[in-house]
NUKOL-681214 format. One record per residue: residue in one letter; x, y, z of N, C-alpha, C in turn; residue number from 1. Coordinates in steps of 0.1 Angstrom, whole numbers. Atoms other than C-alpha are relative to their C-alpha. Layout:
REM NUKOL-681214
{pagu "A", {X, Y, Z}, {X, Y, Z}, {X, Y, Z}, NUM}
...
END
This chain:
REM NUKOL-681214
{pagu "M", {-5, 7, -11}, {257, 673, -888}, {11, 7, 9}, 1}
{pagu "L", {-12, -7, -7}, {285, 697, -880}, {-9, 11, 10}, 2}
{pagu "R", {7, -10, -8}, {257, 722, -869}, {-4, -5, 14}, 3}
{pagu "H", {5, 5, -12}, {242, 698, -845}, {9, -4, 11}, 4}
{pagu "A", {-7, 2, -9}, {273, 688, -830}, {7, 13, 8}, 5}
{pagu "F", {-2, -11, -7}, {283, 723, -824}, {-7, 5, 9}, 6}
{pagu "T", {11, -5, -9}, {251, 730, -807}, {1, -8, 13}, 7}
{pagu "G", {1, 8, -11}, {253, 699, -785}, {14, 4, 8}, 8}
{pagu "A", {-12, -2, -9}, {289, 710, -773}, {0, 12, 5}, 9}
{pagu "F", {2, -15, -5}, {280, 746, -768}, {-9, -4, 12}, 10}
{pagu "A", {10, 2, -10}, {250, 733, -746}, {7, -10, 11}, 11}
{pagu "L", {-9, 7, -8}, {273, 709, -727}, {10, 9, 8}, 12}
{pagu "A", {-10, -10, -5}, {299, 738, -721}, {-8, 9, 10}, 13}
{pagu "L", {11, -12, -4}, {269, 762, -711}, {-3, -8, 15}, 14}
{pagu "S", {7, 9, -13}, {254, 733, -685}, {10, 0, 11}, 15}
{pagu "F", {-11, 0, -10}, {290, 732, -667}, {3, 14, 2}, 16}
{pagu "G", {-4, -17, -4}, {293, 770, -666}, {12, 4, -6}, 17}
{pagu "L", {-15, -3, 6}, {324, 770, -690}, {0, 12, -6}, 18}
{pagu "L", {1, -12, 7}, {310, 799, -707}, {-7, 10, 9}, 19}
{pagu "A", {6, -9, -8}, {297, 816, -677}, {6, 13, 5}, 20}
{pagu "Q", {-6, -9, -4}, {322, 841, -672}, {13, 3, -9}, 21}
{pagu "P", {-11, -4, 7}, {351, 860, -689}, {13, -8, 2}, 22}
{pagu "A", {-9, 11, -2}, {383, 838, -692}, {11, 9, 11}, 23}
{pagu "H", {-12, -7, -9}, {405, 867, -673}, {-7, 8, 10}, 24}
{pagu "A", {6, -9, -11}, {379, 881, -647}, {7, -2, 11}, 25}
{pagu "N", {-8, -1, -12}, {395, 891, -615}, {-9, -6, 9}, 26}
{pagu "K", {10, 7, -9}, {376, 866, -592}, {6, 7, 15}, 27}
{pagu "L", {-5, -5, -13}, {399, 879, -561}, {-7, 12, 4}, 28}
{pagu "E", {4, -14, -1}, {388, 914, -565}, {-17, -1, 1}, 29}
{pagu "E", {14, 4, -2}, {352, 901, -571}, {-8, -3, 13}, 30}
{pagu "I", {4, 5, -13}, {351, 883, -538}, {2, 13, 10}, 31}
{pagu "K", {-2, -12, -10}, {366, 913, -520}, {-12, 12, -3}, 32}
{pagu "E", {11, -9, 2}, {339, 936, -536}, {-14, -6, 5}, 33}
{pagu "R", {12, 8, -5}, {311, 912, -527}, {0, -1, 16}, 34}
{pagu "G", {0, 2, -16}, {324, 910, -490}, {-4, -16, 4}, 35}
{pagu "R", {0, 15, -7}, {321, 872, -487}, {7, -9, -10}, 36}
{pagu "V", {-6, 9, 7}, {338, 842, -501}, {-8, -11, 0}, 37}
{pagu "I", {9, 13, 1}, {316, 811, -511}, {8, -10, -3}, 38}
{pagu "I", {-9, 13, 1}, {333, 777, -505}, {-8, -11, 1}, 39}
{pagu "A", {6, 14, 1}, {320, 743, -511}, {7, -9, 10}, 40}
{pagu "I", {-6, 10, -9}, {326, 719, -482}, {-11, -10, 0}, 41}
{pagu "D", {9, 15, -2}, {312, 682, -477}, {-3, 2, 14}, 42}
{pagu "L", {4, 3, -15}, {294, 683, -444}, {-6, -11, 5}, 43}
{pagu "G", {3, 14, -6}, {286, 649, -444}, {12, -8, -1}, 44}
{pagu "H", {-12, 8, 1}, {322, 637, -444}, {10, 2, 12}, 45}
{pagu "P", {-8, -3, -12}, {336, 638, -406}, {13, -7, -2}, 46}
{pagu "P", {-1, -11, -7}, {362, 649, -395}, {2, 13, -8}, 47}
{pagu "Y", {-4, -13, 10}, {365, 672, -426}, {-11, 11, -1}, 48}
{pagu "G", {12, -8, -2}, {329, 685, -424}, {-11, -7, 5}, 49}
{pagu "M", {11, 6, -6}, {300, 679, -403}, {-8, 10, 8}, 50}
{pagu "L", {9, -10, -9}, {273, 694, -381}, {1, -8, 15}, 51}
{pagu "D", {1, 6, -14}, {277, 691, -343}, {-11, -1, 8}, 52}
{pagu "G", {11, 3, -6}, {253, 685, -316}, {-9, 11, 0}, 53}
{pagu "S", {7, -11, 2}, {241, 720, -321}, {-5, 6, -13}, 54}
{pagu "A", {4, 0, 14}, {235, 716, -358}, {10, 13, -5}, 55}
{pagu "Q", {-9, -10, 5}, {266, 741, -363}, {10, -8, -5}, 56}
{pagu "Q", {-10, 6, 11}, {291, 735, -392}, {13, -1, 10}, 57}
{pagu "T", {-10, 2, -5}, {323, 722, -379}, {10, -11, -7}, 58}
{pagu "G", {-8, 9, 7}, {353, 700, -390}, {12, 7, -5}, 59}
{pagu "S", {-11, -4, 5}, {387, 705, -403}, {0, 9, -12}, 60}
{pagu "D", {2, -8, 9}, {377, 718, -435}, {-10, 12, 1}, 61}
{pagu "V", {7, -13, -7}, {353, 742, -418}, {9, 11, 6}, 62}
{pagu "E", {-8, -11, -8}, {378, 757, -398}, {12, 4, -9}, 63}
{pagu "T", {-9, -5, 11}, {404, 759, -429}, {-9, 11, -6}, 64}
{pagu "A", {7, -12, 11}, {376, 780, -450}, {-1, 10, 12}, 65}
{pagu "K", {1, -11, -10}, {370, 802, -416}, {13, 8, -1}, 66}
{pagu "L", {-11, -7, 0}, {406, 808, -414}, {4, 9, -15}, 67}
{pagu "L", {-2, -7, 14}, {409, 817, -451}, {-9, 12, -1}, 68}
{pagu "A", {8, -10, 3}, {378, 839, -451}, {4, 13, 10}, 69}
{pagu "E", {-6, -13, -11}, {392, 860, -419}, {12, 5, -6}, 70}
{pagu "D", {-11, -6, 4}, {425, 864, -435}, {-1, 8, -15}, 71}
{pagu "L", {4, -11, 11}, {409, 877, -468}, {-7, 11, 3}, 72}
{pagu "G", {8, -13, -4}, {389, 901, -448}, {-15, 0, -5}, 73}
{pagu "V", {14, 0, 5}, {354, 888, -460}, {-8, -9, 10}, 74}
{pagu "A", {6, 9, -8}, {327, 868, -446}, {-1, -15, -6}, 75}
{pagu "L", {0, 13, 6}, {323, 830, -452}, {-13, -4, -2}, 76}
{pagu "E", {12, 9, 7}, {294, 813, -472}, {3, -14, -1}, 77}
{pagu "V", {-3, 14, 2}, {294, 776, -470}, {-11, -4, -9}, 78}
{pagu "V", {10, 7, 9}, {276, 757, -499}, {4, -15, 1}, 79}
{pagu "A", {-1, 15, -3}, {272, 719, -489}, {1, -6, -14}, 80}
{pagu "V", {-4, 9, 11}, {285, 695, -515}, {1, -14, 3}, 81}
{pagu "S", {-6, 13, -1}, {292, 658, -519}, {12, -1, -8}, 82}
{pagu "G", {-11, 3, 8}, {321, 641, -533}, {-2, 1, -13}, 83}
{pagu "A", {4, 0, 16}, {304, 638, -568}, {0, 14, -7}, 84}
{pagu "N", {4, -12, 5}, {294, 673, -572}, {11, 12, 2}, 85}
{pagu "R", {-11, -12, -2}, {326, 693, -561}, {5, 6, -13}, 86}
{pagu "V", {-4, -2, 15}, {337, 696, -597}, {-10, 8, -7}, 87}
{pagu "P", {11, -9, 7}, {306, 708, -613}, {-5, 12, 9}, 88}
{pagu "F", {5, -12, -10}, {297, 732, -583}, {11, 12, -4}, 89}
{pagu "L", {-11, -9, 4}, {332, 748, -593}, {-1, 7, -12}, 90}
{pagu "I", {0, -3, 13}, {332, 750, -628}, {-13, 6, -4}, 91}
{pagu "S", {11, -6, 4}, {297, 762, -631}, {-3, 12, 10}, 92}
{pagu "N", {-3, -12, -7}, {307, 791, -608}, {-11, 1, 10}, 93}
{pagu "R", {10, -1, -10}, {282, 783, -580}, {9, 3, 13}, 94}
{pagu "V", {-9, -4, -11}, {313, 786, -556}, {12, 5, -5}, 95}
{pagu "D", {-13, -4, 4}, {346, 804, -555}, {9, -10, 1}, 96}
{pagu "L", {-9, 10, -4}, {366, 776, -540}, {-5, -13, 7}, 97}
{pagu "V", {6, 12, -7}, {362, 741, -530}, {12, -4, 12}, 98}
{pagu "I", {-10, 6, -10}, {377, 729, -496}, {-10, -9, 6}, 99}
{pagu "A", {8, 11, -4}, {361, 695, -490}, {8, -14, -4}, 100}
{pagu "S", {-8, 11, 1}, {386, 670, -486}, {4, -6, -14}, 101}
{pagu "F", {-3, 0, 15}, {398, 674, -521}, {13, -4, -4}, 102}
{pagu "S", {-14, 7, 3}, {426, 650, -532}, {5, 5, -15}, 103}
{pagu "I", {-6, -1, 12}, {448, 660, -562}, {1, -12, -8}, 104}
{pagu "T", {-1, 12, 8}, {442, 637, -590}, {3, 6, -14}, 105}
{pagu "E", {-1, -4, 13}, {454, 638, -626}, {-13, 4, -8}, 106}
{pagu "E", {13, -1, 8}, {419, 634, -641}, {-8, 16, 6}, 107}
{pagu "R", {4, -12, -5}, {408, 665, -619}, {6, 11, -5}, 108}
{pagu "K", {-6, -12, 4}, {436, 686, -629}, {-2, 3, -15}, 109}
{pagu "K", {5, -4, 12}, {423, 684, -665}, {-10, 11, -1}, 110}
{pagu "V", {11, -10, 1}, {393, 706, -657}, {-2, 11, 11}, 111}
{pagu "I", {-3, -11, -11}, {404, 725, -626}, {14, 2, 5}, 112}
{pagu "D", {-14, 0, -6}, {435, 737, -607}, {-1, -3, 15}, 113}
{pagu "F", {-1, 4, -15}, {445, 729, -571}, {10, 12, 4}, 114}
{pagu "S", {-10, -7, -8}, {464, 751, -545}, {11, -11, 2}, 115}
{pagu "R", {-9, 8, -5}, {495, 739, -530}, {-7, -9, 12}, 116}
{pagu "P", {6, 9, -8}, {486, 709, -508}, {0, 6, 16}, 117}
{pagu "Y", {2, -3, -14}, {475, 716, -472}, {-4, -11, 11}, 118}
{pagu "G", {4, 11, -9}, {468, 681, -459}, {3, -14, -10}, 119}
{pagu "V", {-1, 12, 6}, {470, 645, -468}, {-13, -9, 3}, 120}
{pagu "I", {10, 10, -4}, {444, 616, -471}, {4, -12, -4}, 121}
{pagu "P", {-4, 15, 3}, {453, 580, -469}, {-14, -5, -5}, 122}
{pagu "V", {12, 6, 2}, {425, 560, -486}, {1, -15, 0}, 123}
{pagu "V", {-2, 15, -3}, {418, 523, -475}, {-13, -6, -1}, 124}
{pagu "I", {10, 9, -1}, {397, 494, -473}, {-2, -6, 14}, 125}
{pagu "S", {0, 7, -12}, {383, 482, -439}, {-10, -8, -2}, 126}
{pagu "A", {9, 13, -1}, {364, 451, -429}, {-3, -6, 13}, 127}
{pagu "P", {-1, 5, -15}, {351, 433, -399}, {11, -10, 2}, 128}
{pagu "A", {-11, 7, -3}, {379, 415, -381}, {0, -13, -4}, 129}
{pagu "S", {2, 13, 3}, {366, 383, -390}, {0, -6, -15}, 130}
{pagu "I", {0, 3, 14}, {367, 386, -426}, {17, 2, -4}, 131}
{pagu "A", {-14, 1, 4}, {405, 376, -438}, {3, 9, -12}, 132}
{pagu "I", {-5, -7, 11}, {419, 402, -463}, {13, 6, 2}, 133}
{pagu "S", {-12, -5, -3}, {454, 407, -467}, {6, 4, -15}, 134}
{pagu "S", {-4, -6, 14}, {457, 413, -505}, {-11, 3, -9}, 135}
{pagu "P", {12, -2, 8}, {436, 425, -532}, {-8, -13, -5}, 136}
{pagu "A", {8, 12, 5}, {429, 389, -544}, {-10, -4, 10}, 137}
{pagu "D", {8, 6, -10}, {410, 384, -511}, {-14, 8, -1}, 138}
{pagu "L", {13, -7, 2}, {383, 409, -523}, {-8, -7, -8}, 139}
{pagu "A", {9, 7, 8}, {369, 382, -546}, {-13, -3, 6}, 140}
{pagu "G", {13, 4, -3}, {332, 375, -541}, {-5, 11, 13}, 141}
{pagu "Q", {4, -10, -7}, {329, 406, -518}, {-7, 13, -6}, 142}
{pagu "Q", {5, -11, 6}, {307, 437, -520}, {8, 12, 7}, 143}
{pagu "I", {-8, -12, -7}, {326, 470, -512}, {-6, 13, -3}, 144}
{pagu "A", {5, -13, 2}, {309, 502, -505}, {7, 12, 0}, 145}
{pagu "V", {-7, -12, 1}, {321, 536, -515}, {-8, 11, -5}, 146}
{pagu "A", {6, -12, 3}, {312, 571, -519}, {2, 4, -17}, 147}
{pagu "R", {-3, -2, 15}, {308, 580, -557}, {11, 11, -3}, 148}
{pagu "G", {-8, -11, 2}, {334, 602, -571}, {10, 5, 7}, 149}
{pagu "T", {-9, -2, -9}, {358, 601, -544}, {13, -8, -3}, 150}
{pagu "T", {-15, 5, 3}, {396, 592, -545}, {-1, -16, 4}, 151}
{pagu "A", {0, 14, -3}, {386, 559, -527}, {-9, -4, -11}, 152}
{pagu "D", {5, 5, 11}, {362, 553, -554}, {10, -4, -13}, 153}
{pagu "I", {-11, 1, 10}, {391, 558, -580}, {9, -11, 3}, 154}
{pagu "E", {-10, 7, -3}, {414, 537, -561}, {-6, -15, 1}, 155}
{pagu "V", {7, 12, -1}, {390, 507, -554}, {-2, -5, -14}, 156}
{pagu "T", {3, 4, 16}, {380, 507, -591}, {14, -4, -6}, 157}
{pagu "R", {-11, 4, 7}, {417, 506, -602}, {5, -14, 8}, 158}
{pagu "L", {-3, 11, -10}, {423, 479, -573}, {-4, -12, -6}, 159}
{pagu "V", {7, 13, 4}, {398, 454, -585}, {1, -2, -13}, 160}
{pagu "K", {-3, 3, 14}, {404, 458, -620}, {15, -4, -4}, 161}
{pagu "E", {-12, 4, 3}, {440, 455, -619}, {3, -16, 6}, 162}
{pagu "S", {0, 10, -8}, {438, 426, -594}, {-7, -11, -6}, 163}
{pagu "G", {7, 13, 9}, {413, 407, -616}, {-10, -7, 11}, 164}
{pagu "A", {10, 7, -9}, {392, 401, -585}, {-14, 3, -2}, 165}
{pagu "N", {15, -2, 3}, {355, 393, -588}, {-7, 8, 11}, 166}
{pagu "A", {7, -6, -11}, {343, 419, -564}, {-8, 11, -5}, 167}
{pagu "T", {8, -11, 4}, {315, 442, -566}, {0, 12, 7}, 168}
{pagu "I", {-1, -12, -7}, {318, 478, -560}, {-15, 7, 0}, 169}
{pagu "V", {11, -6, -2}, {286, 495, -547}, {2, 15, 2}, 170}
{pagu "R", {-3, -14, -2}, {286, 532, -551}, {-13, 9, 5}, 171}
{pagu "Y", {12, -8, -3}, {264, 556, -532}, {7, 15, -3}, 172}
{pagu "E", {-3, -14, 5}, {262, 593, -537}, {7, 8, 9}, 173}
{pagu "D", {-9, -7, -7}, {280, 606, -508}, {4, -8, 11}, 174}
{pagu "E", {-6, 8, -12}, {300, 595, -477}, {-8, -4, 11}, 175}
{pagu "A", {9, 3, -11}, {273, 598, -451}, {-9, -14, -2}, 176}
{pagu "T", {10, 10, 3}, {251, 574, -472}, {8, -14, -1}, 177}
{pagu "A", {-7, 12, -2}, {278, 549, -476}, {4, -6, 13}, 178}
{pagu "T", {-4, 2, -14}, {289, 550, -441}, {-11, -7, 7}, 179}
{pagu "T", {13, 6, -8}, {251, 543, -430}, {-1, -13, -7}, 180}
{pagu "A", {2, 13, 8}, {251, 514, -457}, {9, -13, 6}, 181}
{pagu "V", {-8, 9, -7}, {279, 498, -440}, {-1, -2, 15}, 182}
{pagu "G", {4, 2, -11}, {268, 505, -406}, {-12, -8, 4}, 183}
{pagu "T", {13, 6, -1}, {234, 489, -412}, {1, -15, -7}, 184}
{pagu "G", {-4, 14, 7}, {251, 457, -428}, {-3, -2, -14}, 185}
{pagu "Q", {5, 2, 15}, {240, 464, -465}, {13, -5, -7}, 186}
{pagu "Q", {-12, 5, 5}, {277, 458, -471}, {13, -1, 10}, 187}
{pagu "S", {-9, 3, -12}, {305, 445, -450}, {14, 8, -3}, 188}
{pagu "L", {-12, -6, 4}, {336, 461, -468}, {-3, 15, -4}, 189}
{pagu "F", {0, -16, 4}, {343, 499, -470}, {12, 5, -5}, 190}
{pagu "A", {-10, -8, 4}, {365, 519, -492}, {-4, 16, 2}, 191}
{pagu "A", {3, -13, -6}, {369, 553, -478}, {14, 8, 6}, 192}
{pagu "A", {-12, -4, -5}, {394, 578, -465}, {4, -6, 15}, 193}
{pagu "L", {-4, 7, -13}, {412, 565, -435}, {-5, 6, 12}, 194}
{pagu "S", {8, -5, -11}, {395, 590, -411}, {-14, -4, 1}, 195}
{pagu "T", {14, 5, 3}, {361, 579, -423}, {-2, -14, 3}, 196}
{pagu "A", {1, 13, -4}, {368, 543, -419}, {2, -1, 16}, 197}
{pagu "Q", {-2, 1, -15}, {382, 550, -383}, {-15, 5, 9}, 198}
{pagu "D", {11, -4, -6}, {351, 570, -375}, {-14, -11, -2}, 199}
{pagu "L", {11, 11, 0}, {327, 541, -388}, {2, -9, 12}, 200}
{pagu "A", {-1, 12, -8}, {346, 517, -367}, {-1, 6, 16}, 201}
{pagu "E", {2, -5, -14}, {344, 540, -335}, {-15, 1, 3}, 202}
{pagu "N", {15, -1, -3}, {306, 546, -339}, {-7, -10, -2}, 203}
{pagu "N", {7, 13, 3}, {297, 512, -349}, {12, -11, 10}, 204}
{pagu "P", {-9, 10, -6}, {320, 490, -323}, {-2, -14, -3}, 205}
{pagu "R", {4, 13, 2}, {299, 461, -328}, {4, -8, -14}, 206}
{pagu "L", {-3, 4, 13}, {310, 458, -365}, {15, -6, 0}, 207}
{pagu "E", {-14, 3, 2}, {346, 453, -355}, {9, 2, -13}, 208}
{pagu "H", {-6, -3, 12}, {358, 469, -383}, {14, 4, 1}, 209}
{pagu "E", {-12, -5, 0}, {395, 475, -391}, {5, 2, -14}, 210}
{pagu "V", {-5, -1, 14}, {418, 486, -419}, {5, -12, -5}, 211}
{pagu "K", {-5, 11, 7}, {426, 458, -442}, {11, 3, -10}, 212}
{pagu "L", {-8, -4, 11}, {443, 475, -472}, {1, 13, 0}, 213}
{pagu "E", {-2, -13, 3}, {459, 509, -477}, {3, 0, -12}, 214}
{pagu "M", {2, 2, 15}, {452, 516, -513}, {11, 12, -6}, 215}
{pagu "A", {-10, -11, 6}, {471, 552, -517}, {-2, 10, 11}, 216}
{pagu "A", {0, -13, -6}, {477, 585, -500}, {0, 11, -9}, 217}
{pagu "Y", {2, -10, 9}, {466, 615, -518}, {4, 15, 8}, 218}
{pagu "P", {-1, -11, -7}, {477, 651, -511}, {-12, 8, -2}, 219}
{pagu "M", {13, -7, -2}, {447, 674, -502}, {3, 16, -1}, 220}
{pagu "A", {-1, -14, 4}, {444, 709, -517}, {-14, 7, -3}, 221}
{pagu "I", {11, -9, 5}, {420, 738, -524}, {-3, -1, -15}, 222}
{pagu "G", {5, 2, 15}, {401, 734, -557}, {-4, 14, -5}, 223}
{pagu "L", {3, -13, 5}, {400, 765, -578}, {-1, -2, -16}, 224}
{pagu "R", {2, 0, 14}, {388, 772, -615}, {12, 5, -7}, 225}
{pagu "K", {-8, -4, 11}, {411, 775, -644}, {-3, 14, -3}, 226}
{pagu "N", {-1, -17, 5}, {421, 812, -653}, {-3, 7, 10}, 227}
{pagu "D", {1, -7, -11}, {413, 825, -618}, {13, 4, 5}, 228}
{pagu "T", {-13, -3, -3}, {448, 836, -618}, {4, 6, 12}, 229}
{pagu "E", {-3, -8, -10}, {450, 862, -590}, {-5, -6, 11}, 230}
{pagu "L", {5, 6, -13}, {428, 841, -567}, {9, -12, 2}, 231}
{pagu "T", {-10, 11, -1}, {451, 811, -574}, {12, 5, 8}, 232}
{pagu "E", {-13, -4, -3}, {482, 830, -568}, {-3, 5, 18}, 233}
{pagu "W", {4, -2, -15}, {465, 844, -533}, {-1, -10, 7}, 234}
{pagu "V", {2, 12, -7}, {454, 811, -522}, {14, -7, 3}, 235}
{pagu "N", {-11, 7, -3}, {487, 795, -527}, {11, 8, 9}, 236}
{pagu "E", {-7, -8, -12}, {505, 824, -508}, {-5, -3, 13}, 237}
{pagu "W", {7, 2, -13}, {480, 819, -480}, {2, -14, 5}, 238}
{pagu "V", {-3, 13, -6}, {486, 782, -477}, {13, -1, 5}, 239}
{pagu "S", {-13, 0, -3}, {523, 787, -477}, {3, 8, 13}, 240}
{pagu "T", {-3, -6, -12}, {521, 812, -450}, {-6, -7, 12}, 241}
{pagu "N", {8, 7, -11}, {495, 792, -428}, {6, -13, 5}, 242}
{pagu "L", {-7, 11, -4}, {516, 761, -431}, {15, 4, 8}, 243}
{pagu "H", {-13, -3, -7}, {548, 779, -421}, {-1, 7, 16}, 244}
{pagu "N", {1, -6, -11}, {532, 798, -393}, {-8, -11, 12}, 245}
{pagu "G", {4, 8, -6}, {518, 766, -380}, {-17, -1, 3}, 246}
{pagu "K", {13, -1, 0}, {481, 774, -383}, {-9, -13, -5}, 247}
{pagu "L", {8, 10, 5}, {470, 747, -406}, {3, -13, 6}, 248}
{pagu "N", {-7, 12, -8}, {491, 720, -388}, {-9, 0, 14}, 249}
{pagu "A", {9, 2, -10}, {470, 729, -358}, {-13, -4, -3}, 250}
{pagu "I", {14, 8, 3}, {439, 722, -374}, {0, -14, -2}, 251}
{pagu "Y", {-3, 13, 4}, {451, 690, -389}, {2, -9, 14}, 252}
{pagu "E", {-2, 8, -14}, {464, 680, -352}, {-13, -1, 6}, 253}
{pagu "E", {12, 0, -7}, {430, 689, -338}, {-11, -11, -3}, 254}
{pagu "Y", {12, 10, 6}, {409, 666, -359}, {6, -13, -5}, 255}
{pagu "F", {-6, 12, 2}, {433, 640, -369}, {12, -6, 10}, 256}
{pagu "G", {-8, 3, -11}, {454, 637, -338}, {15, -3, -5}, 257}
{pagu "Q", {-14, 3, 4}, {489, 638, -358}, {2, 12, -7}, 258}
{pagu "S", {-5, -14, 8}, {510, 665, -374}, {2, -5, -16}, 259}
{pagu "L", {-1, 3, 15}, {512, 670, -411}, {13, -4, -4}, 260}
{pagu "P", {-12, 4, 4}, {541, 654, -429}, {10, 14, 1}, 261}
{pagu "A", {-9, -10, -3}, {574, 674, -421}, {2, 7, -12}, 262}
{pagu "E", {-5, -6, 14}, {583, 681, -458}, {-12, 10, -6}, 263}
{pagu "M", {8, -11, 2}, {550, 700, -460}, {-3, 11, 5}, 264}
{pagu "L", {0, -11, -9}, {554, 723, -434}, {14, 8, -4}, 265}
{pagu "Q", {-14, -9, 4}, {589, 735, -449}, {-4, 11, -11}, 266}
END
C-alpha cells in the first residue's frame, strides 16, 4: 500500500512538473542565455489580452510583457492560456512567468509565488437592468455564468454558499466562452472582472447589462514558480521601478481609463 501511494504521489508531482528542474536552478540566467522569456497570457480576456483586427496580440498584459522583455534584454514569446490552466502551465515549467490578469489569492500562494502587485482587478456580478439584484439573496433561482478557475469563480462560489441563495453557477473553460454564453442568452447573469463585464455590455447593448454587485477587488501580480529566487527578485525590482517611473500606470490608464491606486505607485 505504501509503495502504491508513493508511486501515485510521484506520478502526480511529475505530471505537474514539480520534479522537472533542480530546486535552485537560476531561471533568470537561463532566460538570458536562451535569449527569450516565455510568458503565459490569456488572449481571450480583453482588455488584458486579445487579438486586434489584424490578429496581432494586444492588451494591457501583452504591453506589460513586452515592456518586461525589453527591460530584460530578450525576445518575448507568448503562450496563450486560460484562467484555469495558468498555474499548471507555470509549475510544469512550460512558461517562465504568468502575466494574465493574475489575481493574488491565498490558495494560489500555496503552490506559486507572486510579484509585487502591478494592478487591481474588481470582480462583479452583472445582469440586465430588468433583473432586480441588490443583495446576494436576490441571486436565488438564477443561473450565473463564470470562467472556471478565475477569481470571479472563487468569489461567486463563496457568495452563493455564504448567502444560502439557491443559485446555479455555470462554469465555462475560459472568459471568451463565458462571455459568448451570456451574449447569446444562455445565461443572464455574469460573474467576471469589472472590465470584462463592461466589455460585454459595450459589445451587446441590447442586453442592457449593468453591474449589480461588486464581490471583491484583488491585487494583480506576475506569477512565478517557487524557488526561482533570482528571477523573483529581478521581477519585483522591475515592477517597483516601472510603477515609480509611471510606465505601468500609463499602460493601465490606456486600457482601463483610470489611474492605479495612489498607494500602489508609492
